[in-house]
C-alpha positions as CSV (number, residue, x, y, z in Angstrom):
1,M,0.0,0.1,0.0
2,A,2.9,2.4,0.7
3,R,3.7,2.4,-3.0
4,V,0.5,4.0,-4.2
5,G,0.5,6.9,-1.9
6,V,-1.9,9.4,-0.4
7,R,-4.3,9.7,-3.1
8,T,-4.8,5.9,-3.2
9,A,-5.5,5.9,0.7
10,R,-8.0,8.7,0.3
11,V,-10.1,7.0,-2.4
12,L,-9.9,3.7,-0.7
13,A,-10.9,5.4,2.6
14,A,-14.0,6.9,0.9
15,L,-14.9,3.5,-0.5
16,I,-14.5,1.9,2.9
17,V,-17.1,4.4,4.2
18,A,-19.3,3.3,1.3
19,I,-19.4,-0.2,2.5
20,G,-19.8,0.5,6.2
21,G,-16.3,1.4,7.5
22,P,-15.1,4.3,9.7
23,G,-15.6,7.8,8.5
24,R,-13.2,10.5,7.7
25,A,-12.6,14.1,9.0
26,K,-14.1,16.9,7.0
27,A,-12.0,19.7,5.6
28,I,-12.2,23.2,7.2
29,D,-14.2,25.6,4.9
30,Y,-14.2,29.4,5.0
31,H,-16.8,31.4,3.2
32,V,-16.8,34.8,1.4
33,S,-19.9,36.7,0.4
34,P,-20.4,40.3,-1.0
35,T,-22.9,40.7,2.0
36,G,-20.4,39.4,4.6
37,L,-18.3,41.2,7.2
38,D,-14.5,40.8,7.6
39,S,-15.0,40.8,11.4
40,A,-17.2,37.8,11.1
41,A,-16.2,34.2,11.6
42,G,-15.9,33.3,8.0
43,S,-18.3,30.4,8.3
44,A,-21.3,29.7,6.1
45,A,-23.6,31.6,8.5
46,A,-21.2,34.4,9.0
47,P,-19.0,34.8,5.9
48,W,-16.2,37.3,5.3
49,K,-16.7,40.2,2.7
50,T,-13.4,40.3,1.0
51,L,-11.1,37.7,-0.7
52,Q,-8.1,39.4,1.0
53,R,-9.5,38.5,4.4
54,A,-9.6,34.9,3.3
55,A,-6.1,35.0,1.8
56,N,-4.8,36.4,5.1
57,Q,-6.2,33.6,7.2
58,V,-5.9,30.3,5.1
59,G,-3.5,27.6,5.8
60,P,-2.7,24.1,4.4
61,G,-5.8,22.2,3.6
62,D,-8.3,25.0,3.9
63,R,-10.9,25.8,1.3
64,V,-12.3,29.3,0.6
65,L,-15.8,29.0,-0.9
66,V,-16.7,32.2,-2.7
67,Q,-20.4,33.1,-3.3
68,A,-21.7,35.0,-6.3
69,G,-20.9,38.6,-6.5
70,T,-18.3,41.3,-7.5
71,Y,-15.0,41.4,-5.6
72,T,-11.6,43.1,-5.4
73,G,-8.8,40.6,-6.0
74,F,-6.4,39.1,-3.7
75,H,-2.6,38.5,-3.0
76,L,-1.6,35.2,-1.3
77,T,1.8,34.3,0.0
78,T,0.9,31.1,2.1
79,S,1.5,27.7,0.7
80,G,-0.5,24.5,1.1
81,L,1.1,21.0,1.5
82,A,1.2,18.2,-1.0
83,D,-1.5,16.4,0.7
84,A,-3.4,19.6,1.9
85,P,-3.5,22.2,-0.9
86,I,-5.1,25.6,-0.3
87,Q,-8.3,25.9,-2.5
88,F,-10.0,29.0,-3.7
89,L,-13.3,27.9,-5.2
90,A,-15.7,30.3,-6.8
91,A,-19.5,29.7,-7.4
92,P,-20.9,30.6,-10.8
93,G,-21.3,34.4,-10.9
94,V,-18.1,35.4,-9.1
95,L,-16.4,38.4,-10.8
96,I,-13.2,40.1,-9.7
97,N,-13.1,43.6,-11.4
98,Q,-10.7,45.4,-9.1
99,R,-7.0,44.6,-8.8
100,N,-5.6,43.4,-5.5
101,A,-3.9,46.0,-3.2
102,T,-0.4,44.7,-3.7
103,T,0.1,44.0,-7.4
104,P,-1.6,45.2,-10.5
105,D,-3.3,41.9,-11.1
106,G,-6.7,40.3,-10.0
107,I,-5.4,37.2,-8.3
108,N,-1.7,37.1,-7.4
109,L,0.1,34.0,-5.8
110,E,3.5,35.1,-4.8
111,Q,6.0,32.3,-3.9
112,A,3.0,30.1,-3.0
113,S,2.9,26.3,-3.7
114,Y,0.1,23.6,-3.6
115,I,-2.7,26.2,-4.5
116,V,-5.8,25.5,-6.4
117,I,-7.7,28.5,-8.1
118,D,-11.0,27.4,-9.6
119,G,-13.9,29.1,-11.2
120,F,-13.1,32.8,-11.0
121,R,-13.9,35.5,-13.7
122,V,-11.3,38.3,-13.7
123,E,-11.8,41.2,-16.1
124,N,-10.0,44.5,-17.0
125,M,-7.0,44.2,-14.8
126,P,-4.1,46.7,-15.4
127,R,-1.7,43.7,-15.9
128,T,-2.8,40.1,-15.4
129,G,-6.0,38.4,-14.5
130,I,-4.4,35.5,-12.6
131,R,-0.7,35.6,-11.8
132,T,1.4,32.9,-9.9
133,V,5.3,33.3,-9.6
134,G,8.2,31.8,-7.8
135,N,11.8,32.9,-8.3
136,A,15.0,31.4,-10.0
137,E,16.4,30.1,-6.6
138,N,13.1,28.8,-5.2
139,H,10.4,27.8,-7.7
140,A,6.7,27.6,-6.7
141,K,5.2,24.3,-7.5
142,F,2.0,22.4,-7.9
143,V,-0.2,25.3,-8.6
144,T,-3.5,24.5,-10.5
145,I,-5.6,27.3,-12.4
146,R,-8.8,25.7,-13.7
147,N,-12.3,26.7,-14.8
148,S,-11.6,30.4,-14.8
149,T,-12.2,33.2,-17.2
150,G,-10.0,36.2,-18.1
151,I,-11.4,38.9,-20.3
152,N,-9.9,42.3,-21.5
153,N,-6.9,42.1,-19.1
154,F,-4.2,44.5,-20.4
155,K,-1.2,42.2,-20.5
156,W,-2.1,38.6,-19.9
157,G,-5.0,36.5,-19.0
158,I,-2.7,34.2,-17.0
159,L,0.9,34.6,-16.3
160,T,3.1,32.1,-14.5
161,G,6.9,32.4,-13.7
162,H,9.3,29.9,-12.2
163,V,6.4,27.3,-11.4
164,D,7.1,23.7,-11.5
165,D,4.4,21.1,-12.0
166,L,1.9,23.7,-13.1
167,V,-1.7,22.9,-14.3
168,I,-3.6,25.3,-16.3
169,E,-6.8,23.5,-17.5
170,H,-10.3,24.4,-18.8
171,N,-10.0,28.0,-18.7
172,L,-11.2,30.7,-21.2
173,M,-8.7,33.6,-21.7
174,A,-9.6,36.2,-24.3
175,N,-9.0,39.8,-25.6
176,S,-5.7,40.4,-23.7
177,Q,-5.2,44.0,-25.0
178,D,-1.4,43.9,-25.3
179,E,0.0,40.4,-25.2
180,H,-1.0,36.8,-24.6
181,G,-3.8,34.9,-23.4
182,I,-1.7,32.3,-21.4
183,Y,1.9,33.0,-20.7
184,V,4.0,30.3,-19.0
185,S,7.3,32.0,-18.5
186,N,10.8,31.3,-16.9
187,S,12.3,27.9,-16.5
188,G,9.5,26.0,-14.7
189,D,9.2,22.2,-15.8
190,R,6.4,19.9,-16.4
191,P,3.6,22.4,-17.0
192,L,0.3,21.0,-18.3
193,V,-1.8,23.3,-20.3
194,R,-5.0,21.5,-21.3
195,G,-8.5,22.1,-22.4
196,N,-8.3,25.9,-22.6
197,L,-10.3,28.2,-25.0
198,V,-8.0,31.1,-26.0
199,Y,-9.1,33.8,-28.5
200,G,-8.8,37.4,-29.6
201,N,-5.5,38.1,-27.8
202,K,-3.3,40.7,-29.5
203,R,-0.2,38.4,-29.5
204,S,0.2,34.8,-28.7
205,G,-2.7,32.6,-27.8
206,I,-0.4,30.4,-25.5
207,Q,3.3,31.3,-25.0
208,L,5.9,29.3,-23.3
209,N,9.1,31.2,-22.9
210,A,12.0,29.9,-20.8
211,D,13.5,33.4,-20.2
212,A,17.2,32.6,-19.4
213,S,17.7,36.4,-18.7
214,L,15.5,35.9,-15.6
215,G,17.6,33.2,-14.0
216,G,17.3,29.4,-14.0
217,D,18.5,27.1,-16.7
218,G,16.3,28.9,-19.4
219,V,14.6,25.6,-20.5
220,I,11.1,24.5,-20.0
221,S,11.0,20.7,-20.2
222,D,8.4,17.9,-20.2
223,A,5.4,20.2,-21.0
224,L,2.1,18.7,-22.2
225,I,0.0,21.1,-24.3
226,A,-3.2,19.4,-25.3
227,E,-6.7,19.8,-26.3
228,N,-6.7,23.6,-26.4
229,V,-8.8,25.7,-29.0
230,I,-6.9,28.7,-30.1
231,Y,-8.3,31.1,-32.6
232,N,-8.1,34.7,-33.9
233,N,-5.0,35.7,-32.0
234,G,-1.7,37.4,-33.1
235,T,-2.7,40.7,-34.9
236,L,0.3,42.2,-33.3
237,G,2.5,39.1,-33.9
238,G,3.1,36.1,-31.8
239,S,2.2,32.4,-32.8
240,A,-1.0,30.7,-31.6
241,L,1.4,28.4,-29.8
242,N,4.8,30.0,-29.2
243,F,7.6,28.0,-27.6
244,D,11.1,29.6,-26.8
245,G,13.4,27.2,-25.1
246,V,10.9,24.4,-24.8
247,Q,12.3,20.9,-24.9
248,S,11.2,17.2,-24.7
249,S,7.5,18.3,-24.6
250,R,4.3,17.0,-26.4
251,V,1.8,19.1,-28.4
252,V,-1.3,17.0,-29.1
253,N,-4.9,17.4,-30.1
254,N,-4.9,21.2,-30.3
255,L,-7.2,23.2,-32.8
256,L,-5.7,26.3,-34.1
257,Y,-7.7,28.4,-36.6
258,N,-7.9,31.9,-38.1
259,N,-4.6,33.1,-36.3
260,H,-2.8,35.9,-37.9
261,A,0.7,35.1,-37.3
262,S,2.3,31.5,-37.1
263,G,0.4,28.4,-35.9
264,I,3.2,26.7,-33.9
265,S,6.7,28.3,-33.5
266,L,9.7,26.4,-32.0
267,Y,12.7,28.9,-31.6
268,Q,15.2,30.5,-29.3
269,I,15.2,34.2,-28.4
270,D,15.6,34.5,-24.7
271,G,15.6,30.7,-24.0
272,G,18.7,29.2,-22.6
273,E,18.7,26.7,-25.6
274,P,16.6,26.2,-28.7
275,A,13.4,24.4,-28.7
276,K,14.5,20.8,-29.2
277,N,13.1,17.2,-29.3
278,N,9.4,18.0,-29.1
279,V,6.6,15.9,-30.5
280,I,3.7,17.7,-32.3
281,V,1.1,15.1,-33.2
282,N,-2.7,15.1,-34.2
283,N,-3.2,18.9,-34.2
284,T,-5.4,20.7,-36.6
285,I,-4.0,24.0,-37.8
286,H,-5.8,26.2,-40.4
287,Q,-4.1,29.5,-40.9
288,A,-5.9,32.8,-41.8
289,S,-5.4,34.4,-45.2
290,D,-3.1,37.0,-43.4
291,G,-1.3,34.4,-41.2
292,R,2.3,33.0,-41.5
293,W,3.3,29.4,-41.7
294,A,1.5,26.6,-39.9
295,I,4.6,25.3,-38.3
296,N,7.7,27.5,-37.9
297,I,10.9,25.9,-36.6
298,R,14.2,28.0,-36.4
299,D,17.4,28.9,-34.5
300,G,18.9,25.5,-34.2
301,S,15.6,23.8,-32.8
302,T,16.6,20.3,-33.8
303,G,15.0,16.9,-33.1
304,N,11.4,17.8,-33.5
305,T,8.7,15.6,-34.8
306,L,5.5,16.3,-36.7
307,L,3.0,13.4,-37.2
308,N,-0.7,13.1,-38.1
309,N,-1.3,16.9,-38.3
310,I,-3.5,18.9,-40.6
311,L,-1.4,21.9,-41.7
312,V,-3.4,24.0,-44.2
313,T,-3.6,27.7,-44.9
314,E,-5.7,30.3,-46.7
315,H,-2.6,32.5,-47.3
316,P,-1.7,32.7,-51.1
317,A,2.1,32.3,-50.6
318,R,2.8,30.8,-47.2
319,G,2.1,27.1,-46.4
320,A,2.6,24.0,-44.1
321,V,6.1,23.9,-42.7
322,S,9.0,26.3,-42.5
323,V,12.1,24.7,-41.0
324,T,15.5,26.6,-41.3
325,A,18.6,24.6,-42.3
326,D,20.0,24.7,-38.9
327,S,16.9,23.0,-37.4
328,L,16.7,20.1,-39.9
329,A,19.0,17.7,-37.9
330,N,16.9,14.8,-36.6
331,F,13.8,16.5,-37.8
332,V,10.9,14.0,-38.6
333,S,7.7,14.8,-40.5
334,D,5.2,12.5,-41.9
335,S,1.6,11.4,-42.3
336,N,0.3,15.1,-42.2
337,V,-2.3,16.7,-44.4
338,V,-0.7,19.8,-45.9
339,T,-0.9,22.7,-48.2
340,S,1.8,22.0,-50.8
341,R,4.2,24.8,-49.8
342,F,7.3,24.3,-47.7
343,T,10.5,26.3,-47.0
344,T,14.0,25.8,-45.5
345,T,14.8,29.5,-46.1
346,D,12.3,31.3,-43.9
347,G,10.0,31.9,-46.9
348,A,12.7,33.4,-49.2
349,S,11.8,30.5,-51.5
350,T,9.3,27.7,-51.4
351,L,9.0,24.0,-52.2
352,S,6.1,21.9,-53.4
353,L,5.5,18.7,-51.5
354,A,7.3,16.7,-54.1
355,Q,10.4,19.0,-54.0
356,W,10.2,18.9,-50.1
357,R,10.3,15.2,-50.2
358,T,13.3,15.1,-52.7
359,Q,15.2,17.6,-50.6
360,T,14.6,16.5,-47.2
361,G,13.2,12.9,-47.4
362,Q,10.3,14.0,-45.2
363,D,6.5,13.7,-45.6
364,L,6.7,10.6,-47.7
365,N,3.3,9.6,-46.7
366,S,1.7,13.0,-46.3
367,T,-1.3,14.2,-48.3
368,V,-2.2,17.5,-49.9
369,A,-5.8,18.9,-49.3
370,A,-7.6,22.1,-48.9
371,A,-9.7,23.1,-45.9
372,N,-13.0,22.8,-48.0
373,D,-12.2,19.2,-48.6
374,L,-11.4,18.3,-45.0
375,F,-13.8,20.0,-42.7
376,I,-17.6,19.9,-42.2
377,N,-18.0,23.8,-42.0
378,W,-14.7,25.6,-41.1
379,A,-16.2,29.1,-41.8
380,A,-18.4,28.5,-38.9
381,G,-15.6,27.0,-36.7
382,D,-16.7,23.4,-37.1
383,Y,-13.4,21.5,-37.7
384,R,-14.9,18.0,-37.4
385,L,-13.8,15.7,-40.4
386,K,-16.2,15.3,-43.4
387,P,-17.1,11.6,-44.1
388,Q,-14.8,11.6,-47.2
389,S,-12.1,13.7,-45.7
390,A,-8.5,13.2,-46.8
391,A,-7.5,12.9,-43.2
392,L,-9.6,9.7,-42.5
393,N,-7.9,6.3,-41.7
394,N,-4.4,7.2,-42.6
395,G,-2.7,8.3,-39.5
396,V,0.1,6.4,-37.7
397,T,-0.2,5.1,-34.2
398,Q,3.4,6.1,-33.3
399,L,3.4,8.7,-30.6
400,A,-0.4,9.3,-31.3
401,P,-2.8,10.2,-28.4
402,G,-5.4,7.5,-27.5
403,A,-8.3,9.9,-27.6
404,D,-9.2,13.0,-29.7
405,L,-9.8,16.6,-28.8
406,A,-13.4,15.7,-27.8
407,G,-12.2,12.8,-25.8
408,V,-13.4,10.2,-28.3
409,E,-11.2,7.2,-28.2
410,R,-9.1,6.5,-31.2
411,P,-9.3,4.9,-33.6
412,I,-12.8,4.7,-35.2
413,G,-12.3,2.7,-38.4
414,A,-9.3,1.0,-39.9
415,A,-6.7,3.5,-38.6
416,L,-6.3,6.7,-36.7
417,D,-7.4,9.9,-38.4
418,R,-5.2,12.9,-38.9
419,G,-5.8,16.2,-37.1
420,A,-7.4,16.9,-33.7
421,F,-10.6,15.1,-34.3
422,E,-11.4,11.4,-34.9
423,W,-14.3,11.1,-37.3
424,N,-17.2,9.8,-35.4
425,P,-20.0,8.6,-37.7
426,A,-23.6,9.1,-36.9
427,A,-25.0,5.8,-35.5
428,T,-27.1,4.6,-32.7
429,A,-26.2,5.5,-29.2
430,G,-24.4,2.6,-27.5
431,D,-22.6,1.6,-30.7
432,Y,-19.2,1.9,-28.9
433,N,-17.1,0.3,-31.6
434,A,-18.9,2.3,-34.5
435,D,-19.6,-0.7,-36.6
436,G,-23.4,0.2,-37.2
437,A,-24.8,-2.3,-34.6
438,V,-25.4,-2.3,-30.8
439,N,-24.3,-5.7,-29.8
440,A,-22.2,-7.8,-27.4
441,A,-19.0,-6.3,-28.9
442,D,-20.0,-2.9,-27.6
443,F,-20.7,-4.3,-24.1
444,T,-17.0,-5.8,-24.2
445,R,-15.6,-2.4,-25.3
446,W,-17.5,-0.6,-22.3
447,R,-16.4,-3.3,-19.9
448,D,-12.7,-3.1,-20.8
449,R,-12.7,0.7,-20.5
450,L,-14.8,0.9,-17.3
451,G,-13.4,3.7,-15.2
452,A,-11.3,5.2,-18.1
453,Y,-11.4,9.0,-18.6
454,V,-12.4,8.8,-22.3
455,T,-15.5,9.1,-24.4
456,L,-16.5,6.2,-26.3
457,P,-17.6,6.5,-30.0
458,N,-21.3,7.3,-30.3
459,D,-21.4,8.1,-26.5
460,T,-24.3,10.3,-25.5
461,T,-22.8,11.1,-22.2
462,P,-19.1,12.3,-22.9
463,G,-16.6,11.8,-20.1
464,S,-15.4,8.9,-18.2
465,V,-16.8,5.4,-18.7
466,T,-19.4,4.6,-16.0
467,T,-22.6,2.7,-15.5
468,V,-24.5,5.5,-17.3
469,D,-22.8,4.2,-20.5
470,F,-23.8,0.7,-19.7
471,A,-27.4,1.8,-19.3
472,V,-27.3,3.6,-22.7
473,W,-25.9,0.4,-24.3
474,Q,-28.6,-1.7,-22.6
475,A,-31.4,0.6,-23.8
476,N,-30.1,0.2,-27.3
477,F,-29.0,-3.4,-27.4
478,S,-30.5,-5.4,-30.2
479,G,-29.2,-9.0,-29.9
480,S,-28.7,-11.9,-27.6
481,P,-27.8,-10.9,-24.1
482,A,-24.1,-10.6,-23.5
483,S,-22.5,-13.0,-21.0
484,G,-22.1,-11.2,-17.8
485,A,-23.8,-8.2,-19.1
486,S,-25.9,-7.4,-15.9
487,I,-25.2,-4.0,-14.5
488,P,-22.7,-4.2,-11.7
489,E,-23.6,-3.3,-8.1
490,P,-22.5,0.3,-7.2
491,Q,-20.1,-0.9,-4.6
492,A,-18.5,-3.5,-6.9
493,L,-18.2,-0.8,-9.7
494,A,-16.5,1.8,-7.3
495,L,-14.0,-0.9,-6.0
496,F,-13.3,-2.1,-9.6
497,A,-12.5,1.4,-10.7
498,T,-10.2,1.8,-7.8
499,I,-8.4,-1.5,-8.5
500,L,-7.8,-0.3,-12.1
501,C,-6.2,2.9,-10.7
502,L,-4.0,0.9,-8.3
503,F,-2.4,-0.8,-11.2
504,T,-2.2,2.4,-13.4
505,S,-0.6,4.3,-10.6
506,R,2.5,1.9,-10.7
507,S,3.6,3.3,-14.1
508,A,6.6,5.6,-13.8
509,T,6.2,7.2,-17.2
510,R,4.5,10.6,-17.9
511,S,1.9,9.0,-19.8
512,G,1.1,6.5,-17.1
513,K,0.9,9.2,-14.5
514,R,-1.6,11.1,-16.8
515,K,-3.7,8.0,-17.3
516,A,-3.6,7.3,-13.5
517,S,-4.7,10.9,-12.8
518,R,-7.7,10.5,-15.1
519,C,-8.4,7.2,-13.6
520,W,-8.6,8.7,-10.1
521,R,-11.0,11.5,-11.2
522,S,-13.1,8.8,-12.7
523,A,-13.1,6.6,-9.7
524,R,-14.2,9.6,-7.5
525,R,-16.8,10.5,-10.0
526,I,-18.2,6.9,-10.0
527,A,-18.2,6.8,-6.2
528,R,-20.0,10.2,-6.1
529,Q,-22.6,9.1,-8.6
530,S,-23.3,6.1,-6.3
531,G,-23.7,8.6,-3.3
532,Y,-20.5,7.6,-1.4
533,F,-18.4,10.8,-1.6
534,G,-19.1,14.4,-0.8
535,A,-18.4,16.9,-3.7
């Protein structure tokens, strides 16, 4: 049991409660309301009025529950602990529209670790909506910013600096007036930037810049940038995804469209080293008519890999890939759908796909297509694949993600599709293998993925695989009953999901740890659905 750690113990403890074991202590909660008083107790019955009052009080393990209303921001310097983070949780309708009293930001975390910021809307800040920073000698760590919104902030929606093991997920960051929607700066490692909607920012949508001039090694390593939708950024320059000094990272399942500078750029300006050894796989990039190259690699950024991407443009002269000669070493590009324009001279001259193949030996299995032939309705922002799209059933499994941008499990059909979306044919709900029939094979697919944080093909309830998916299959089943197809008892289901997580947790790889994290979320969700956890 020692090997699986605190998270395992907590979920198992909750399941023990579910089947009649001893209870667990409840966390301490503080409450903030626009009608509260800072001289009050901070309880649900007597809430505080300001967020700063809560920030001055909290310690490890505390939660701050913020009721709907309009607030001034807050400045936090207290850290939580690995097994007891400090959480600020906003109810729907919380708005921060005045900067905190210490910095020109809405929410500012200064040298604070093990913090969760969830659900805040921050508008019109003179600098940043939500900011979290450490320093070169002492990084902050394990900060999570999720489910939050930043609109019309002057510099950045989210800014981070010198933060390791950062999570930025499921946020909306739009219309930064001077720079980027999300800016991960300085040499913090292992950032996860996932599931964000980023649009209308004057420069980059999402920027990772390792900033050697500000201390540290000047390298951001082991980043995962996944499942983001990024559009209409860069009117003042700056790529939709901009990476300076980023190494050994993965960029997967992102949708980038109508951006006005480059799509994805790998380079070195202030990074301590070039952007090397990154994997860019199963992204959809459609450049605006005033945009630059879909992929831009330069400054000795060697060893990068492009697979299963859609790289198309409406620009009359620019195209799919620009890789300068000093970045071609160990460069790999194949199985992409492209506009037939490439360059190794930063656009001074261009190559057709055939010429590119001859000169570099790359993209031997790539395909030329235009946006009109690929997507259902790109003019309306619908980048799902057409039934006859050139991106269907011709991707490679090497380094590819197991699910698409929408969480639908890959592949559907003979092989993976290229781009961020796997084609999901219209079929009966419960047809989890997309073969046109709801039968015992679909039950097997459900059973084998129970507890996984994916969406099955033709799933009417996107998210993790649970008993709800079984009920959908059962309602649409049109054959002989599958062996063992009776619905599991809730206790057995929750325990089974937990056992899956125990095995998954043993993986030491980054992929294994991501799967384990998703598995634990699913196990907790299953237990809550059965009424055994509190929220």
